[in-house]
C-alpha positions in Angstrom: 0.0 0.0 0.0 1.5 3.3 -1.1 0.8 5.9 1.6 0.9 9.5 0.6 0.8 12.8 2.6 -1.4 15.2 0.6 -4.0 18.0 0.8 -7.7 17.5 1.1 -9.8 20.4 -0.2 -12.4 21.9 2.0 -14.2 25.3 2.1 -16.5 27.1 -0.3 -16.2 27.8 -4.0 -13.3 30.2 -4.7 -12.3 30.1 -1.0 -10.3 26.9 -0.6 -9.1 25.6 2.8 -7.0 22.4 2.9 -6.3 19.7 5.5 -3.0 17.8 5.4 -3.9 14.1 5.5 -2.2 10.8 5.3 -4.1 8.5 2.8 -3.7 5.5 0.6 -2.4 6.6 -2.8 -5.3 5.0 -4.5 -8.0 6.8 -2.5 -9.7 9.9 -4.1 -8.6 13.4 -3.2 -11.5 14.1 -0.8 -12.2 10.5 0.1 -11.1 8.0 2.7 -8.0 8.9 4.7 -6.0 7.4 7.6 -5.1 10.5 9.7 -5.3 14.2 9.6 -2.0 15.9 10.6 -2.5 19.6 9.8 -4.1 22.4 8.0 -3.2 24.9 5.2 -5.0 28.1 4.4 -3.7 29.9 1.2 -6.3 32.7 1.5 -4.5 34.5 4.3 -1.5 36.7 3.6 1.0 35.1 4.2 -0.4 31.6 3.8 -1.1 30.0 7.2 -0.4 26.4 8.0 -0.4 24.3 11.2 1.3 20.8 11.2 1.5 18.2 13.9 5.3 17.7 13.7 5.4 14.4 15.7 2.8 12.8 13.5 4.4 14.1 10.3 7.9 12.8 11.3 6.4 9.4 12.3 4.7 9.0 8.9 7.8 10.1 7.0 9.9 7.6 8.9 7.4 4.9 8.1 7.8 5.6 4.4 4.9 7.9 3.5 5.6 10.1 0.5 4.6 13.8 0.6 3.2 15.5 -2.5 5.1 18.4 -3.9 3.0 21.1 -2.2 3.1 19.3 1.2 6.8 18.9 1.0 7.1 22.7 0.6 4.9 23.2 3.6 7.0 20.8 5.6 10.2 22.6 4.6 8.7 25.9 5.7 7.7 24.3 9.0 11.2 22.9 9.5 10.2 19.2 9.1 12.9 17.1 7.4 12.9 13.4 6.6 
């Protein structure tokens, strides 16, 4: 099972809000997920994010692959593999 750390879109039309989740790579974007580990709000200036560092590091050490955007968020938060 390929586990990915990715964004789940929430919010209204033209006002997106994202949750950072851990999910099976085959699951749909807004479908079933394993765990929620943070949030990301691109509408604020500057973009706001909150990440549970312990959970993120645990999933990265267990082999979960972050998407491109999530890896940039992790880098800004100071979370390394």
